[in-house]
N, C-alpha and C positions, 0 to 999 in steps of 0.2 A: 573410498567406500568408508561411511560411516558403520559403526559400530552402535546393531540397533538392540542392543542387548543392555538395559536397564541395570548396570554392574555399580554404579557411583563413581566412573574413573571414565578419563577421555582414553579413547585407544590413538593412535598417529592421525588416523582419518578424521575424526570427529575433532581432534584440534587444530587440522588444517582448514577444514570445512569453517571452524570458529574464527580461523585467523583470517581465512577471506572474507567473511560475514563483516567481519570488525572491518577491513582494508573497504570495503566498498562503501560502510556506514560513512567511513572518515572522509571519501572522497566525495559525497553528498552531502555533508554536512553542511556548507554551504547554505545549500536549497533547503535543508529541512529546516534550518535554525529562520530563512525567510518566509517560510511556510507556516512554521509555528509563529513567526514574532504578528503575524497578517492575520491568522485563521483561529488562533486558541485566544479565544478574547478573554475567557475567564481563568487564563495563565493555570490551567492545571496539569500541563504537560501532556496532554492528549486532547484529541480531537473528538468532540461528541458528535450526535446527528446534527445538531444544527449548526454544528463548525464545519462539518466534514460538507454537509448539502453547497454551503457558501465557496467552498474549494469547488467542488463539483462545477458549481455554476460556473465560475470562472475558466474552469478549464472547457468548459462547454461554451465559450464566446458568450456568456451570459446569459442562457437558456437554462432555467432551471430542472434540475432532475426531477423525476417521478419520484417518490415517496419509497417506490418498490426500489429503484436504480441506486439511491441513497443505503437501502438495508442490504441490498447484495453487495454493493462496495463495501459496507461496514462488516457484513460476516465473511467475507471472503479476503478482507484485509488484516481482520484481527485476530492476527496470532491462528496457533489453534484451537483445536476444541478445547484442550485442557487451560489453554493458558489465556481465555478468551475475557476480556474487560468490561468488552459492550463500548470501545471507545478506542480510535487510533493513536499507539504511540509513537513517537521520533524513530525507531527502528522499523515501523510497521507503515509508515507516510507512503514511502518511496512506493511498496508493494501496492498498497490500494490504488495510488493514481496508474499503476500500471495495470490494475483490474479496470480502472473508468477507460481507461486510453485501449484495451481490447473488447470491453463491452461497446465502445463505439465505434469499433473498427468491425464488430460482426454484424451491426445495425446496419453499416453500408454495402454489407452484400457480398458476396465473394470475389465478386467480378466489376466492384467499385473502381478499384484501381488499376482494371486490366483495358489494353488498348487492341481495339479489333484490328487487323492489317488487312 
């Protein structure tokens, strides 16, 4: 459990969470690097709206997402409210992709993958 007291110190739970987050980032780093090499065309180490839209279009088999969908992924994927930068950074891109696929799955309806016997 993480310590939610803002005291400038890490307790054991916060340290364990930080280590787990870092290990997961390291596992995903090759995919993250490839994603940024392809979509971060201005080399800012951030995916801005137009770059995120191109990523989502490719993830969506070439079908462009709506402006509202891109904005939704940006808002949910761009860190916490206090840390929001208006773009997706390297540590946020896996979460943003997860947001997109969760959205796509929800559009299919609850029974799209169900079979009736």
